[in-house]
ZATOR-376889 format. One record per residue (C-alpha): residue number from 1; residue in one letter; chain; x, y, z negated. Coordinates in steps of 0.001 Angstrom, whole numbers, plus 524288, in hexadecimal, padded with zeros to 5 digits. Example, Ala and Ser with C-alpha at 12.3 -4.5 7.8 and 13.67 -1.06 7.14 Angstrom:
# residues 2
     i   aa   ch    east   north      up
     1    a    A   8300C   7EE6C   7E188
     2    s    A   83566   7FBDC   7E41C
# end
This chain:
# residues 335
     i   aa   ch    east   north      up
     1    x    A   EAEFE   91BC5   EAAEB
     2    x    A   EA989   914D4   EB6C8
     3    x    A   E9F17   91CAB   EBDDF
     4    x    A   E9693   91517   EC757
     5    x    A   E8F6F   91C42   ED22A
     6    x    A   E864C   91552   EDB75
     7    x    A   E7D5F   91A9D   EE608
     8    x    A   E71B6   91648   EEDDC
     9    x    A   E6C10   91E30   EF8F4
    10    x    A   E5EDB   9221A   EFE3A
    11    x    A   E5947   91A03   F0934
    12    x    A   E4FC8   91B53   F1478
    13    x    A   E479F   9106F   F1A52
    14    x    A   E4989   910D1   F2906
    15    x    A   E3F13   90743   F2D2F
    16    x    A   E3702   8FBCC   F2867
    17    x    A   E32BE   90182   F1B79
    18    x    A   E2A7B   8FEBE   F13E2
    19    x    A   E2AF6   8F089   F1847
    20    x    A   E3676   8ED52   F0F64
    21    x    A   E2CD6   8EA5D   F0484
    22    x    A   E2507   8E161   F0D64
    23    x    A   E2F82   8D826   F12B6
    24    x    A   E3202   8E0FE   F1E5C
    25    x    A   E3E4C   8E71D   F2405
    26    x    A   E4438   8F499   F2282
    27    x    A   E5001   8FCC5   F2645
    28    x    A   E555B   9074F   F1D41
    29    x    A   E6094   910EC   F1CB4
    30    x    A   E6801   9164D   F1127
    31    x    A   E67BB   9251B   F0F8D
    32    x    A   E748C   92977   F097F
    33    x    A   E705B   937A9   F0900
    34    x    A   E69C8   9348B   EFBFF
    35    x    A   E6E46   92BF1   EF0DB
    36    x    A   E6C16   927A3   EE2F0
    37    x    A   E788B   926BD   EDAD0
    38    x    A   E7A1B   91FC0   ECDE0
    39    x    A   E8566   9226B   EC4A3
    40    x    A   E886B   91894   EB9DF
    41    x    A   E9328   9185F   EAFB5
    42    x    A   E95E0   91175   EA2E1
    43    x    A   E8F4C   917C5   E9715
    44    x    A   E8CAA   9148F   E88EC
    45    x    A   E7E1B   912D4   E8B48
    46    x    A   E75AB   90FC4   E971B
    47    x    A   E7170   91D05   E9C1D
    48    x    A   E68E5   92012   EA7F3
    49    x    A   E695D   92E54   EAC18
    50    x    A   E5F3A   93476   EB506
    51    x    A   E635B   93C28   EC0F4
    52    x    A   E644F   94AC7   EBEBD
    53    x    A   E5916   94DAF   EC7FD
    54    x    A   E5049   944A7   EC01D
    55    x    A   E5260   94B60   EB315
    56    x    A   E44E8   94FB1   EAE57
    57    x    A   E4723   95E64   EAEF5
    58    x    A   E3DEA   96761   EB649
    59    x    A   E3C57   975FD   EB745
    60    x    A   E2DAC   974C8   EB579
    61    x    A   E22B8   96AE9   EB42C
    62    x    A   E1F37   96E0B   EC24A
    63    x    A   E2CC7   969B9   EC68A
    64    x    A   E2B1F   95D15   EBEC1
    65    x    A   E1E0B   95A91   EC54F
    66    x    A   E23F4   95CD9   ED2DC
    67    x    A   E2F13   9537C   ECFCE
    68    x    A   E25B2   948CE   ECB57
    69    x    A   E1D5C   94AA0   ED78D
    70    x    A   E2939   94953   EE05D
    71    x    A   E3155   93F2D   ED921
    72    x    A   E283D   937F7   ECFDC
    73    x    A   E2AD5   934E5   EC1A3
    74    x    A   E3633   92B9C   EC2DB
    75    x    A   E448B   92E61   EC466
    76    x    A   E5081   925F4   EC61E
    77    x    A   E5302   9220E   EB7F9
    78    x    A   E48D8   9173F   EB898
    79    x    A   E4F73   91208   EC4F0
    80    x    A   E5CBE   9114F   EBE61
    81    x    A   E574C   90B2F   EB1EF
    82    x    A   E4F89   90117   EB982
    83    x    A   E5B8D   8FD8C   EC184
    84    x    A   E63D8   8FB99   EB54C
    85    x    A   E5985   8F2D2   EAF48
    86    x    A   E57DB   8EA82   EBB79
    87    x    A   E6698   8E9A2   EBD70
    88    x    A   E6805   8E456   EAF9F
    89    x    A   E5D01   8DABD   EB235
    90    x    A   E638D   8D668   EBEE0
    91    x    A   E7070   8D3D3   EB7D6
    92    x    A   E69D0   8CC5E   EACDE
    93    x    A   E627A   8C3FE   EB6B2
    94    x    A   E6F18   8C0F6   EBDFE
    95    x    A   E7686   8BE04   EB172
    96    x    A   E7FDD   8C970   EB379
    97    x    A   E8632   8CE5E   EA6E5
    98    x    A   E8797   8DD16   EA686
    99    x    A   E91D6   8E493   E9EC9
   100    x    A   E8C99   8EC69   E9349
   101    x    A   E916A   8F9EE   E973A
   102    x    A   E86EF   9048A   E980D
   103    x    A   E85CD   90F38   EA23F
   104    x    A   E803B   91C58   EA5A2
   105    x    A   E7964   91CF8   EB2BD
   106    x    A   E743C   928A9   EBA03
   107    x    A   E6F03   92AC9   EC795
   108    x    A   E6D16   935CE   ED118
   109    x    A   E663E   935EF   EDE1D
   110    x    A   E63DF   93F4A   EE942
   111    x    A   E5A57   9365E   EF05A
   112    x    A   E4DE5   93E27   EF2D0
   113    x    A   E439F   938A1   EE9B6
   114    x    A   E3739   931B3   EEDEF
   115    x    A   E38A4   93422   EFC7A
   116    x    A   E3B4E   925F3   F0004
   117    x    A   E4A3E   92597   EFFD5
   118    x    A   E4B27   91B1D   EF534
   119    x    A   E50D9   92363   EEA57
   120    x    A   E4C45   91A4C   EDF7D
   121    x    A   E5273   90E13   EE523
   122    x    A   E5F06   915B0   EE7B4
   123    x    A   E6059   91893   ED925
   124    x    A   E5DF6   90A42   ED5F1
   125    x    A   E679F   90585   EE045
   126    x    A   E7234   90EEA   EDB8B
   127    x    A   E6FC3   90AF3   ECD63
   128    x    A   E70B2   8FC94   ED10A
   129    x    A   E7DD3   8FEE5   ED7B6
   130    x    A   E82EE   90635   ECBD7
   131    x    A   E7EC1   8FB63   EC281
   132    x    A   E84CF   8F0E3   ECB27
   133    x    A   E91AE   8F845   ECAEA
   134    x    A   E9164   8FB07   EBC46
   135    x    A   E8E82   8ECEE   EB8B7
   136    x    A   E95F8   8E6BA   EC41E
   137    x    A   E89B3   8DF62   EC837
   138    x    A   E86F9   8DC9B   ED678
   139    x    A   E78E9   8DB5B   EDAF7
   140    x    A   E7976   8D57B   EE8B8
   141    x    A   E7766   8E019   EF2DB
   142    x    A   E6BF2   8D936   EF956
   143    x    A   E651B   8D853   EEC1D
   144    x    A   E6740   8E67A   EE818
   145    x    A   E5BC8   8EC1E   EEFF8
   146    x    A   E5276   8E278   EE98D
   147    x    A   E5852   8E581   EDC30
   148    x    A   E55D5   8F413   EDE48
   149    x    A   E4814   8F19A   EE346
   150    x    A   E44E0   8E900   ED794
   151    x    A   E4814   8F459   ECE9A
   152    x    A   E3EF1   8FD6D   ED5E1
   153    x    A   E33CA   8F3CE   ED809
   154    x    A   E33FC   8EBED   ECB7A
   155    x    A   E3A1F   8F4F2   EC189
   156    x    A   E34BD   90225   EC5C7
   157    x    A   E28E3   8FF18   ECE22
   158    x    A   E2E17   906B5   ED9DC
   159    x    A   E2878   901D6   EE6B6
   160    x    A   E3183   8FEC0   EF20B
   161    x    A   E3836   8F45C   EFA16
   162    x    A   E460E   8EFB0   EFC36
   163    x    A   E4979   8F883   F07AD
   164    x    A   E4E36   90443   EFFD9
   165    x    A   E5688   8FC1C   EF6C7
   166    x    A   E5CD2   8F447   F01C5
   167    x    A   E619E   90045   F090F
   168    x    A   E6663   906BD   EFC84
   169    x    A   E6E83   8FAC1   EF95A
   170    x    A   E736E   8F7C0   F0729
   171    x    A   E73A4   905C9   F0C6B
   172    x    A   E7576   90962   F1AC5
   173    x    A   E6AEC   90447   F23FC
   174    x    A   E6463   8F76B   F2090
   175    x    A   E5A3B   8EEAA   F2700
   176    x    A   E528E   8E6F5   F1CDE
   177    x    A   E4A56   8DAE5   F1F43
   178    x    A   E414A   8D79A   F13ED
   179    x    A   E3ACB   8CBF7   F1A73
   180    x    A   E3804   8C123   F10A0
   181    x    A   E3FF5   8B7F8   F1939
   182    x    A   E4BD3   8C089   F1637
   183    x    A   E499B   8C050   F07A2
   184    x    A   E53DE   8BA8E   EFEBB
   185    x    A   E56A8   8BB6B   EF043
   186    x    A   E6343   8C0B2   EEA8A
   187    x    A   E64AD   8C080   EDBBB
   188    x    A   E55FF   8C0DE   ED9F1
   189    x    A   E536F   8CBE1   EE3AE
   190    x    A   E4C7B   8CA99   EF0B1
   191    x    A   E552D   8CF10   EFBD9
   192    x    A   E5330   8D017   F0A79
   193    x    A   E5AB5   8D282   F1710
   194    x    A   E621B   8DF72   F172A
   195    x    A   E6996   8E2B6   F23A3
   196    x    A   E726C   8EEBF   F2406
   197    x    A   E725C   8F5AD   F312D
   198    x    A   E7BED   8FF9E   F368C
   199    x    A   E769B   90D65   F33C2
   200    x    A   E7E2B   9125C   F3FA4
   201    x    A   E73FC   90B6F   F4811
   202    x    A   E6941   9149B   F4370
   203    x    A   E64AB   92004   F4BC2
   204    x    A   E6443   92D58   F44ED
   205    x    A   E5BB2   92C20   F38CE
   206    x    A   E55E3   936C6   F3031
   207    x    A   E4E75   9369A   F2378
   208    x    A   E4589   9413B   F1E34
   209    x    A   E3F4A   942CF   F10F8
   210    x    A   E3658   94C8F   F0A84
   211    x    A   E3CFB   955AD   F00E3
   212    x    A   E304F   95987   EFA15
   213    x    A   E274C   94DB0   EFA91
   214    x    A   E2969   93FE9   EF574
   215    x    A   E21BB   933B5   EF25F
   216    x    A   E25DA   928C5   EE914
   217    x    A   E2777   91B3D   EEEE3
   218    x    A   E1D1D   91639   EE572
   219    x    A   E1334   91F31   EEC08
   220    x    A   E1704   91B60   EF9CF
   221    x    A   E165E   90CBA   EF7B2
   222    x    A   E07BA   90D13   EF548
   223    x    A   DFFBB   900AF   EF72D
   224    x    A   E070C   8FB72   F0303
   225    x    A   E0BC7   8EFB3   EFB3C
   226    x    A   DFE0A   8EC48   EF6E7
   227    x    A   DF8B8   8EDCE   F04A3
   228    x    A   E03AB   8E553   F09FC
   229    x    A   E0170   8DAD4   EFFB9
   230    x    A   DF2F5   8DADE   F02C8
   231    x    A   DF668   8D819   F10F4
   232    x    A   DF16A   8E4D8   F16D1
   233    x    A   DF44F   8E2AE   F2527
   234    x    A   DF88A   8F095   F281C
   235    x    A   E0296   8F0D2   F1D28
   236    x    A   E07D1   8E32D   F1FDA
   237    x    A   E0973   8E662   F2E4A
   238    x    A   E102B   8F367   F2B5C
   239    x    A   E1A2D   8ED1D   F225C
   240    x    A   E1D07   8E280   F2C43
   241    x    A   E1E9E   8EC62   F3734
   242    x    A   E276E   8F554   F2F2F
   243    x    A   E3088   8E9CD   F2CFB
   244    x    A   E305D   8E68B   F3B73
   245    x    A   E33EA   8F497   F3EB4
   246    x    A   E401E   8F38B   F3646
   247    x    A   E4470   8E759   F3D9D
   248    x    A   E4262   8EE4A   F4A9A
   249    x    A   E497D   8FA4E   F456E
   250    x    A   E5539   8F216   F4193
   251    x    A   E56B4   8EE00   F4FBF
   252    x    A   E548A   8FBE4   F548F
   253    x    A   E5F84   9008A   F4BA8
   254    x    A   E68B2   8F5E1   F5075
   255    x    A   E6525   8F990   F5E74
   256    x    A   E66EB   9081C   F5B83
   257    x    A   E5931   90A3C   F60D6
   258    x    A   E55A9   9171B   F5A4C
   259    x    A   E48D7   918AF   F61AB
   260    x    A   E440B   90B4A   F5D7D
   261    x    A   E47E3   90DB0   F4F56
   262    x    A   E408C   91A94   F4F94
   263    x    A   E342B   91403   F5494
   264    x    A   E34ED   9095C   F4A56
   265    x    A   E3693   91329   F3F3F
   266    x    A   E2AC6   91AD1   F43D9
   267    x    A   E22B5   90E6A   F4451
   268    x    A   E26FB   90B28   F3677
   269    x    A   E20F2   917CB   F31B6
   270    x    A   E144C   9152F   F3904
   271    x    A   E1334   907D6   F329D
   272    x    A   E1511   90E19   F2554
   273    x    A   E0B6E   918EB   F283E
   274    x    A   E015E   90EAD   F2BD5
   275    x    A   E00F4   908BE   F1E23
   276    x    A   E04C8   913A8   F14C0
   277    x    A   DFD6F   91FD1   F10D2
   278    x    A   E0903   928E2   F1330
   279    x    A   E0AA5   9368B   F0D95
   280    x    A   E080D   94070   F1886
   281    x    A   E14A0   947E0   F15E0
   282    x    A   E1CB3   93BA4   F1833
   283    x    A   E158A   9389E   F24E1
   284    x    A   E17CF   94698   F293D
   285    x    A   E2683   944DC   F2794
   286    x    A   E2638   93936   F30D1
   287    x    A   E1DB0   94013   F3AC9
   288    x    A   E25F1   94C64   F3AD8
   289    x    A   E324D   9445C   F3CF1
   290    x    A   E2BFE   93D09   F482A
   291    x    A   E27EC   949C8   F4EA0
   292    x    A   E3660   94D32   F4EB6
   293    x    A   E38BA   940D9   F56C7
   294    x    A   E3E9A   938DE   F4BB6
   295    x    A   E39BA   92BE7   F4682
   296    x    A   E34C0   92C39   F38A4
   297    x    A   E2FC7   9235D   F2DFF
   298    x    A   E3086   9222B   F1F40
   299    x    A   E3DD9   91F3C   F197A
   300    x    A   E3793   919E0   F0D3C
   301    x    A   E2C71   91DE0   F046E
   302    x    A   E2A96   92BC1   F002B
   303    x    A   E2DE5   9361F   F0A34
   304    x    A   E3A0F   93338   F123D
   305    x    A   E399F   9304A   F20BE
   306    x    A   E43F0   92A83   F2993
   307    x    A   E4589   92A36   F383B
   308    x    A   E4E71   92AEA   F43D9
   309    x    A   E513B   9372B   F4BC8
   310    x    A   E5779   939CC   F58DA
   311    x    A   E6131   944F5   F5729
   312    x    A   E6553   950EC   F4F6B
   313    x    A   E5A8E   95942   F5562
   314    x    A   E5018   94FCF   F50BF
   315    x    A   E5649   94F2A   F4349
   316    x    A   E55DF   95DF1   F4261
   317    x    A   E478D   95DCE   F467E
   318    x    A   E44BF   953CF   F3BD5
   319    x    A   E4B74   95C4B   F31B8
   320    x    A   E43CC   96842   F35EA
   321    x    A   E364A   9621B   F36A9
   322    x    A   E375F   958F8   F2B0A
   323    x    A   E3DDD   963FF   F2393
   324    x    A   E3143   96BA5   F2553
   325    x    A   E2ACA   960CF   F1D5F
   326    x    A   E3505   9629C   F12A4
   327    x    A   E3C48   95650   F16AB
   328    x    A   E4AE0   9543B   F16E6
   329    x    A   E5044   94D3A   F22DF
   330    x    A   E5D7F   946A9   F22C1
   331    x    A   E6599   93CDC   F2A3F
   332    x    A   E6861   9324C   F201A
   333    x    A   E7632   92DD5   F1D1A
   334    x    A   E75EA   91F00   F1E5C
   335    x    A   E8485   91C23   F1E75
# end
């Protein structure tokens, strides 16, 4: 029996976010320390199996309440089911005939939940890869990020932009230009300019996330879209500037200018702070990291920060001081 296993990894936005949803520019890295893995094999019925950690078993109602507060009501099964449905729809629209064999599909993930490391899109990306292999269907690589995003936005009502899905499909280190002038259509999906960069050009990078606090993406993406659409000058300017920072950061990376990259990342956070009502505990993470001498800004939405650091002594200081806030600090595996 053929057993298909496909993975997609966590990601961290380096700079430019959240302008990806506003025709801006961003740079992201893959984080191979965490992954979602989907296993699929032929079966007599179509069966979707929840991850073990999402089985509804609790030692008490208090434990259930704590889990809901931290992780919300939704697990990964809805992500897998939505991906299967949209994959079938994609094939029907393209006139692709699928074989009639059924399958059992299950997933597991160790991506920390709701701290802004894109765990949901990783499950969808891994499921998409497994379905493409099982049915021998090839969705063009440039279209896959938009396919994944369409599942989240249109099928499940999850807010977000293309950045996370691009880096999870392309991996490594990627500069993304979402300018409308770069837009093109591939098989019905809007695609943009995605430029892989050499991760070896990066200075030392760390990420840190809270191990006891989290915030769903739906909460973080409050009314910024509405304010942007209404033309609020502060929001429009911030999105434009965040995109500009990513373009400047691309050059700083190519020039190996670590100091310049650090400054640009710090400015990115200040632009974000100027338009969002940010949770104090997330701001504190950034400020503590900066007091250690590192740069710091949000890696996404929900409680993970990213920055550059100088040396092993500074990294140890970050681990000590952010650890006091119940945060885990790690040097992400990009390659």
